[in-house]
C-alpha positions in Angstrom: 161.8 -56.5 109.4 158.8 -54.3 108.6 160.2 -51.4 110.7 163.7 -52.1 109.1 162.0 -51.6 105.7 159.9 -48.8 106.7 163.2 -47.4 107.7 165.1 -48.0 104.9 162.4 -46.8 102.7 162.2 -43.3 104.2 166.1 -43.6 104.0 165.6 -43.8 100.3 162.4 -40.9 99.6 164.6 -38.8 101.7 167.7 -39.3 99.0 165.4 -38.8 96.4 164.2 -35.8 97.7 167.7 -34.4 98.5 168.5 -35.0 94.8 165.4 -32.2 93.7 166.8 -29.9 96.3 170.1 -30.0 95.3 170.7 -27.2 91.8 171.2 -28.5 88.8 173.4 -26.2 87.6 175.9 -26.2 90.6 177.6 -28.6 92.9 180.2 -27.7 95.2 181.6 -29.0 98.7 183.7 -27.1 101.5 186.5 -25.9 99.4 184.1 -23.0 97.6 182.2 -21.0 99.2 178.0 -20.7 98.3 179.2 -16.9 98.0 181.8 -17.9 95.8 179.9 -20.3 93.7 177.1 -17.4 93.2 179.7 -15.0 92.0 181.5 -17.2 89.5 178.1 -18.3 87.6 176.8 -14.7 87.6 180.3 -14.1 85.7 179.8 -17.2 83.4 176.4 -15.5 82.5 177.9 -12.1 82.1 180.1 -13.4 79.9 177.5 -15.3 77.7 178.9 -18.7 77.9 176.3 -20.7 77.4 177.8 -24.4 79.0 181.0 -24.2 81.1 182.1 -26.6 83.8 184.7 -25.7 86.2 186.8 -28.2 88.9 189.0 -26.7 91.8 191.5 -29.1 93.4 192.7 -28.2 96.9 194.5 -30.8 99.1 193.7 -33.6 97.7 190.1 -33.0 97.1 187.5 -31.7 94.3 184.5 -29.4 93.7 182.7 -29.0 90.5 180.9 -26.1 89.4 178.6 -26.6 86.4 176.4 -24.4 84.2 174.2 -25.9 82.1 176.4 -29.3 81.8 177.8 -32.2 83.8 180.5 -34.1 84.9 180.6 -36.3 81.5 180.1 -33.4 79.3 182.5 -33.4 76.7 184.4 -30.1 75.6 187.0 -29.0 73.0 190.3 -28.3 74.7 192.0 -26.1 72.9 195.7 -25.8 73.6 195.8 -27.9 76.9 195.9 -30.8 74.3 199.6 -29.6 73.5 200.1 -30.7 77.4 199.0 -34.3 76.2 201.2 -34.5 73.4 204.6 -33.2 75.0 203.3 -35.9 77.5 203.2 -38.5 74.6 206.5 -37.1 73.3 208.3 -37.7 76.9 206.6 -40.8 77.5 208.3 -42.2 73.9 212.0 -40.8 76.0 211.4 -42.5 79.1 210.8 -45.8 77.0 214.0 -45.0 75.1 212.5 -44.9 71.4 213.6 -41.3 71.4 215.4 -38.4 73.1 214.4 -34.9 73.0 217.5 -33.9 71.9 217.0 -35.7 68.6 217.4 -33.9 65.4 213.8 -34.0 64.5 214.7 -35.2 60.9 216.1 -38.5 62.5 212.8 -39.9 62.8 210.7 -37.6 60.4 213.4 -37.8 57.0 211.0 -35.6 55.1 211.7 -33.2 57.6 214.2 -29.9 56.1 214.0 -27.1 56.6 215.4 -23.6 56.0 216.6 -20.5 57.1 218.2 -17.4 55.2 217.6 -19.6 51.9 219.9 -22.0 53.4 219.3 -25.5 54.7 219.1 -25.7 58.5 221.6 -28.2 59.4 219.8 -31.2 60.9 221.2 -31.7 64.5 220.3 -28.1 65.1 216.6 -28.1 65.2 215.8 -31.0 67.5 212.6 -32.2 68.8 213.2 -30.3 72.6 213.0 -27.1 70.2 209.5 -28.3 69.0 208.3 -28.8 72.6 209.4 -25.1 74.0 208.5 -23.3 70.6 212.0 -22.1 69.8 212.2 -24.0 66.6 211.6 -20.8 64.4 208.0 -22.1 63.2 205.6 -19.3 64.9 202.0 -18.8 64.8 202.2 -16.8 61.4 199.8 -18.5 59.5 200.7 -16.6 56.5 204.1 -18.7 56.5 203.6 -22.0 58.5 199.7 -22.9 58.2 198.4 -25.3 60.5 195.5 -25.9 57.9 192.1 -24.3 57.9 190.6 -26.3 55.7 190.2 -30.3 54.9 193.8 -31.7 53.9 195.5 -34.9 54.1 198.6 -35.6 56.2 200.5 -35.8 52.9 199.3 -32.0 51.4 200.0 -30.2 54.8 203.5 -32.0 55.2 204.1 -31.3 51.5 203.8 -27.3 52.6 206.4 -27.7 55.3 208.8 -29.2 53.2 212.1 -26.4 52.9 209.9 -23.7 54.8 211.4 -20.7 55.8 212.1 -20.4 59.5 211.4 -17.2 60.9 214.3 -17.3 63.2 217.4 -19.8 63.8 216.6 -22.4 66.1 217.1 -22.1 69.6 217.8 -18.2 69.3 214.2 -16.9 70.5 210.6 -18.2 71.5 207.3 -18.0 69.4 205.1 -19.9 70.2 203.0 -21.8 67.1 201.1 -24.2 66.4 202.7 -26.1 63.9 205.3 -27.2 66.1 202.8 -29.4 67.9 201.5 -30.9 64.8 204.7 -32.0 63.7 205.3 -33.7 67.0 201.8 -35.6 66.4 203.7 -36.9 63.1 206.4 -37.5 65.5 204.5 -39.7 67.7 203.3 -42.0 64.8 206.8 -42.5 63.0 208.5 -43.4 66.4 205.3 -45.7 67.6 204.3 -47.4 64.7 200.9 -46.3 65.7 198.4 -43.5 65.0 198.5 -40.6 67.2 195.1 -41.6 68.6 196.0 -45.4 68.9 199.3 -44.6 70.9 197.6 -42.2 73.0 194.7 -43.7 74.3 196.5 -47.0 74.8 199.5 -45.9 76.4 199.0 -42.7 77.9 195.0 -42.1 78.7 193.8 -45.1 79.5 196.2 -46.1 81.9 196.0 -42.6 83.3 192.7 -43.5 84.0 191.4 -40.8 81.4 188.7 -42.7 80.0 186.7 -40.1 78.6 189.4 -37.9 77.0 189.4 -38.8 73.2 192.1 -37.7 70.4 189.5 -38.5 67.6 186.9 -36.5 67.4 184.1 -39.5 66.0 184.8 -41.5 68.9 183.7 -38.3 71.0 180.7 -37.6 69.2 180.1 -41.8 69.3 179.3 -41.0 72.9 176.2 -39.1 72.5 178.0 -36.1 75.1 179.6 -33.5 73.0 178.4 -30.2 73.5 178.4 -28.0 70.5 180.7 -25.3 70.3 179.3 -21.2 70.0 180.7 -17.9 68.8 179.6 -14.4 69.3 177.0 -12.5 67.7 175.2 -9.0 68.2 176.6 -9.9 71.9 175.3 -13.1 72.0 176.0 -17.1 71.7 175.7 -18.9 68.5 176.6 -22.5 67.1 179.8 -22.2 65.6 181.3 -26.2 64.8 183.7 -26.3 62.3 184.7 -30.0 61.4 188.2 -31.1 63.1 191.0 -31.8 60.7 192.5 -35.1 62.4 196.5 -33.9 62.0 195.7 -30.6 63.8 194.4 -32.7 66.9 197.8 -33.0 68.8 197.7 -28.9 68.9 194.6 -28.0 70.4 191.2 -30.7 69.5 191.2 -33.4 72.1 187.9 -34.1 73.6 187.5 -34.4 77.2 185.3 -34.2 80.5 185.7 -31.9 84.0 186.2 -35.1 85.6 188.8 -36.5 83.4 190.4 -32.9 83.3 190.3 -32.5 86.8 192.2 -35.4 87.3 194.9 -34.6 84.6 195.4 -31.6 87.0 195.5 -33.6 89.6 198.6 -35.5 88.0 200.5 -32.9 87.5 199.7 -31.5 91.2 200.4 -35.0 92.2 197.7 -35.9 94.6 196.9 -38.7 92.0 198.7 -42.5 92.2 200.2 -43.0 89.3 203.3 -45.5 88.0 206.6 -44.6 88.5 207.5 -44.4 84.9 204.8 -41.9 84.7 205.8 -39.9 87.5 209.2 -39.5 86.0 207.4 -38.0 82.9 205.1 -35.6 84.6 208.2 -34.3 86.6 210.3 -34.2 82.7 207.4 -32.1 81.5 207.7 -29.8 83.8 211.6 -29.0 83.7 213.1 -27.0 81.0 214.9 -29.1 78.9 217.7 -27.7 77.9 220.3 -25.1 79.8 218.8 -21.8 78.1 216.1 -19.6 79.0 215.8 -17.4 76.0 211.8 -18.0 75.5 211.1 -17.1 78.8 207.9 -14.8 79.4 208.8 -13.0 82.4 209.1 -15.6 84.8 207.7 -18.4 82.6 209.3 -20.9 80.5 207.4 -22.8 77.9 208.1 -26.6 78.4 206.3 -29.6 77.1 202.7 -28.4 76.8 203.0 -25.9 79.6 204.1 -22.7 80.9 206.2 -22.8 83.8 207.4 -20.3 86.5 211.2 -20.7 86.9 210.5 -21.1 90.8 207.8 -23.8 89.9 204.8 -22.4 91.7 202.7 -22.0 88.5 202.0 -24.0 85.7 199.6 -23.3 83.5 197.9 -23.5 79.6 194.8 -22.1 78.0 193.3 -22.9 75.1 190.9 -21.7 72.3 189.5 -23.2 69.3 186.7 -21.9 67.1 183.5 -22.8 69.6 185.5 -23.7 72.5 187.9 -22.4 75.2 189.6 -23.8 78.5 192.2 -23.1 81.4 194.1 -24.9 83.0 196.1 -23.7 86.0 198.1 -25.7 88.8 200.1 -24.3 92.0 202.1 -26.8 93.3 203.5 -24.9 96.6 199.6 -24.4 97.3 198.5 -27.7 96.5 195.7 -26.3 94.0 194.3 -26.5 90.8 191.8 -25.0 88.9 190.3 -26.3 85.8 187.3 -24.8 83.5 185.8 -25.7 80.2 183.5 -23.7 78.3 181.8 -24.0 74.5 182.6 -20.7 73.5 185.3 -19.2 71.6 188.1 -17.6 73.9 185.8 -16.6 76.5 187.1 -19.0 79.8 190.8 -18.1 79.2 190.7 -15.4 81.5 188.4 -17.3 84.1 191.0 -19.1 85.3 192.9 -16.1 87.4 189.7 -14.8 87.9 188.3 -17.9 89.7 191.6 -18.6 91.2 191.3 -15.2 93.0 187.3 -15.6 93.7 187.7 -19.1 95.6 190.6 -17.8 97.8 188.7 -14.7 99.0 191.5 -12.2 97.5 189.1 -10.9 94.8 185.5 -11.0 94.3 185.7 -8.3 91.3 184.0 -8.0 88.4 185.5 -10.5 85.3 187.3 -8.2 82.5 185.4 -8.1 78.9 187.7 -10.4 77.1 189.2 -9.2 73.4 186.7 -11.5 71.5 183.4 -9.6 73.8 185.0 -6.1 73.4 185.6 -6.9 69.5 182.2 -8.1 69.6 180.7 -4.8 70.9 182.7 -3.1 67.9 181.8 -4.7 65.0 177.8 -4.9 66.0 177.8 -1.1 66.4 179.3 -1.3 62.4 176.6 -3.8 62.1 173.6 -1.2 63.1 175.4 1.5 61.6 174.8 -0.3 58.1 170.8 0.5 58.6 171.4 4.0 59.1 173.5 4.2 56.1 171.1 2.3 54.1 168.4 4.8 55.1 171.0 7.5 54.2 171.4 6.0 50.8 168.1 5.1 49.7 167.2 8.9 51.2 170.1 10.4 48.6 169.2 8.4 45.5 165.3 9.6 46.5 166.2 13.1 46.1 169.0 12.7 42.9 166.1 10.7 41.0 163.1 13.3 42.1 165.2 16.5 40.8 166.2 14.5 37.3 162.7 14.1 37.0 161.9 17.4 37.3 163.9 18.4 34.8 166.4 20.7 36.6 169.3 21.8 35.5 172.7 20.3 37.0 175.6 22.0 37.5 178.9 21.1 39.1 179.7 23.2 42.2 182.8 22.7 44.2 183.7 25.4 46.2 186.7 25.2 49.1 184.0 24.8 51.4 183.1 20.8 49.6 186.5 19.7 51.3 185.3 19.0 54.7 183.0 16.3 52.6 186.1 14.6 51.6 186.1 13.5 55.4 183.4 11.2 55.9 184.8 9.1 52.9 188.6 9.1 54.3 187.1 7.9 57.7 184.7 5.5 56.0 187.4 4.0 53.8 189.7 3.9 56.8 187.0 2.1 58.7 187.0 -0.3 55.8 190.8 -1.0 56.0 190.7 -1.5 59.6 188.1 -4.2 59.3 189.6 -6.3 57.1 192.8 -6.0 58.7 191.6 -6.8 62.1 191.8 -10.9 61.8 195.3 -10.9 60.8 196.3 -8.5 63.8 194.0 -10.9 66.0 196.2 -13.6 65.8 198.9 -12.9 63.7 197.4 -15.4 61.1 196.0 -15.4 58.0 192.7 -14.1 57.0 191.1 -17.1 56.5 192.5 -18.8 60.1 191.0 -15.9 61.7 187.8 -15.7 60.6 187.3 -18.9 62.2 188.1 -17.1 65.7 186.4 -13.8 65.4 182.7 -13.1 66.3 180.2 -13.8 63.1 178.9 -10.4 63.3 182.4 -9.6 61.6 180.5 -10.2 58.3 177.7 -8.2 59.1 180.2 -5.2 60.0 182.2 -5.5 57.0 178.7 -5.3 54.7 177.6 -1.9 56.9 181.2 -0.6 56.2 180.8 -1.5 52.7 177.7 0.6 52.7 178.9 2.8 54.5 182.1 3.9 52.5 179.4 3.9 49.4 177.2 6.2 50.9 179.8 9.1 51.9 181.5 8.6 48.4 177.8 9.1 46.7 177.3 12.0 49.3 180.7 13.5 48.6 179.6 13.5 44.6 176.3 14.8 45.3 177.4 17.6 46.9 180.2 18.5 44.8 177.6 17.8 40.8 174.1 18.6 43.0 175.1 21.6 45.1 172.0 21.9 47.0 171.4 18.7 47.2 172.9 17.7 50.8 171.5 21.0 52.0 
């Protein structure tokens, strides 16, 4: 007996020792090579993503890679949330409570929209046009705001009644968050439950997704939510705007990497679920309808997923203020990749990169994302503001000295002064460019885009104003105080 106790103690001590030997930030098994692990982690650091969690599913097995996070760290999953909302709508269809071809107005009587000033017939704008982003409600936040400030559902709905569509339903495809916000209201109207109640009771928990939350406060109550970040001067800085309840169906669901790996496995077909859920999964990958006008290349959009016409790839990316996510499923290869991170827009390009890395196709470096490039540009502008401040002070000091000396100042405008016009022209052009960056950034309103651009934007804006002020003052000084700038 004593010998058995000693053996047992030895085994326990060995397990404890091994737990200290294993790295705290990275864990993987045979799916991912050590070389691939190290390369992925190095690129996460290069991208300045403070916390990240990655899952790779291959042939029913799952490997994880972590950067300063754990299995149960909760992230916002961005627009990957649309796959849950789409699933909820199709589950209601499978229950016989609606049809994807029902007019939206059948279940939401307040829903009336116009095109060219004329009310669109109810039968022309259906649930399926919302699921596929073919409704005419686009991502133009100036026309279809998904709300960047706290508002009630009633206030949001009032903005939609009689709204002018960008195009007639079922004639084009144009992605727009507002489609899935409306689908969230639809789920509530048809089920008689709140979006959170229905999704939790009828979808998440029955699917074994107990660490996925469709209500922000429930996620925060766990104490496992990791804070969001955005770039400022090439470094992540905390960024956690409040979550507005009615926008949750379009991108503000919280989940951890284990649940997201299970969600990917469910759609990959390697997780056992009920026959009803299997039907809904299959339905969520189908082109509901006979048209393919919303195809991007060889992709079509359906119920929260981008799907290739051959079904070889199913994917969706997501980004919210402070977070980003990517989920890619490869049914023909029996493989899926999920990555969650807490930096705006940062992990979106990682999905394809990680796939190439773990399959050994490419060990190259990650290309810089748009936000990183924009932050570099804004940082340079912000630093230039310091130079402009120094030049402006120097200009005024010299002017004051001349005025105090009693020197007579005469206007001295000559053809040579024309070259001094270029500096204010370029500075003003730069200022205009700074102001139009946010709308161009996402074809959105200025206020909405400001939620996503790097925090260095404000500093760059101030610096550019200083540059404009200096360039105009320098021009006037050259004209009216001829020798001042010589």
